[in-house]
Every structure is written in C-alpha cells, then in structure tokens.
C-alpha positions, 0 to 999 in steps of 0.5 A: 500500500505504501508503495502504491501511495508513493507512486500515486504521489509521484504521478500527481507531482508530475501532473502539477509540473505539467500544468506549470511547464507548457514546453514539457507537456508532451513528454510528461503527459506521455510518462503519466499515461504510461505510469497510470496504465501500470497502476490501472492494471493492478487495480481491477480484475474481472472474473471472465476469460480474457479476450482473444489476442489483437491479431485474432480479434481484428480478423473477426466480424462485428457479429463474431466479436459480440458472440465471443464477448457474450460467450465469455462474459455471460452468465458471470456478468449476470451473477456480478449484477445480481450481487448488487440487485441489478440486471442487464437491460436496466437503464444505465448512466456513465460518469467520467472523472478525468483527474482520478481516471475513473469511469462509473457505471450506474444502473437503475433498479426499483429502488433507484440508481445503484453504482455497478462498478467503477473502472480505472481509465487506462488512458485519456489524452490531454490535460484537465479542461474541455476539448475545443477543436479538432486535433487538440488532443483533449478528451472532452468535458460536458454532457453527452449521450450514447444511442444504439447507432453509436455502438461500434463492435467493429472498432479498431480499438476492440469495442467502442461507443461514440459519446456524441461529441460535439453536443449542442453546447460545443457547437454553440461555442464553435468547438470542433472534433469528432469520433470521441469514443469510450473504447478498448486498448490503452492508447488515446487521441481524445478518447477514453481508453479502458483496456480490452477486458474492461470495455467488454463488460461496459459495452455489454451493459450499455448495449443491453440498456439501449434496448430499453431506453433511447440514450445512455447519458455520459457525463464527463467531469474534470474532477469531483466537483466539490467546492473545495476542489473548485476553490483550488482552480480560482486562477484557471481559465476554465473556472467559469466552464467548470462552475457551469458543470457543477449543478448537474454533478451536484443534482446527482450527488444529492438526489441520485437522479440523472438531471435533464441537461439542456443548453440555453443562452450558450450555457448548460441548464440542469434540472 
C-alpha cells in the first residue's frame, strides 16, 4: 500500500509540473499515461476469460466479436449484477472523472440508481479542461449521450461507443472534433481508453440498456466537483466552464437522479 501511495504521489507531482511547464507537456503527459496504465492494471480484475489476442480479434466480424464477448462474459456478468440487485437491460448512466481516471457505471433498479462498478481509465489524452477543436488532443468535458447507432463492435480499438461529441453546447461555442469514443486498448487521441477486458463488460451493459431506453447519458467531469476542489482552480481559465458543470454533478450527488441537461443562452441548464 505504501508503495502504491508513493507512486500515486509521484504521478500527481508530475501532473502539477505539467500544468506549470507548457514546453514539457508532451513528454510528461506521455510518462503519466504510461505510469497510470501500470497502476490501472493492478487495480481491477474481472472474473471472465480474457479476450482473444489483437491479431485474432481484428480478423473477426462485428457479429463474431459480440458472440465471443457474450460467450465469455455471460452468465458471470449476470451473477456480478445480481450481487448488487441489478440486471442487464436496466437503464444505465456513465460518469467520467478525468483527474482520478475513473469511469462509473450506474444502473437503475426499483429502488433507484445503484453504482455497478467503477473502472480505472487506462488512458485519456490531454490535460484537465474541455476539448475545443479538432486535433487538440483533449478528451472532452460536458454532457453527452450514447444511442444504439453509436455502438461500434467493429472498432479498431476492440469495442467502442461514440459519446456524441460535439453536443449542442460545443457547437454553440464553435468547438470542433469528432469520433470521441469510450473504447478498448490503452492508447488515446481524445478518447477514453479502458483496456480490452474492461470495455467488454461496459459495452455489454450499455448495449443491453439501449434496448430499453433511447440514450445512455455520459457525463464527463474534470474532477469531483466539490467546492473545495473548485476553490483550488480560482486562477484557471476554465473556472467559469467548470462552475457551469457543477449543478448537474451536484443534482446527482444529492438526489441520485440523472438531471435533464439542456443548453440555453450558450450555457448548460440542469434540472
């Protein structure tokens, strides 16, 4: 435990140096990503047979990939869900926190929203702050949604789904970019890479949810939006944007309901 604490402290120190030294960003971000990939591999093991190697996987059709995934994950996935009084096909909701590199997958049963699993994000590119243009290497922040048409079992990154960037807010602010995914593998160019084993479970849960709901919301935050954490960002050029994200974050934290987020006067409105 002490060794892991030291390693995390080293990564956070490098992150601070990254923010203060623009000329060193590429080198340090690469180091942080590789380092966090190592930590992530130590933290979450799922109870399924591993996926085929990359070469074999890429030779499979989309139908064959899904058949392979289902045969290896089911029925153990049903058992994993049942242990938390959940099941496939229930409404799903995803929250992403960039700073802590976490993806939360929530499902809604008869008693309300329940956290099924928190997954370590293997890699995302860029730093804290929103994506603003094509090629800026940033992973987005804001409120997005996945439909069944955005599922991509034929992905070059094992399995993936498009989160729907740019959204109405992004377009109102002339932000550009496309094809921002949650996917497998451990490399990212603006996406959230989850590793191949983890994306398989996430994908199956999202796919099943979309059979009974039109969209799966995906809320992307720079960090957990507490007042204390935001206080540390008073000098950030992103402060106003981050404060605009906070009401939706807090509604779910306090009331355990997924807010309806719209865009009015070029601002997010959560209710």
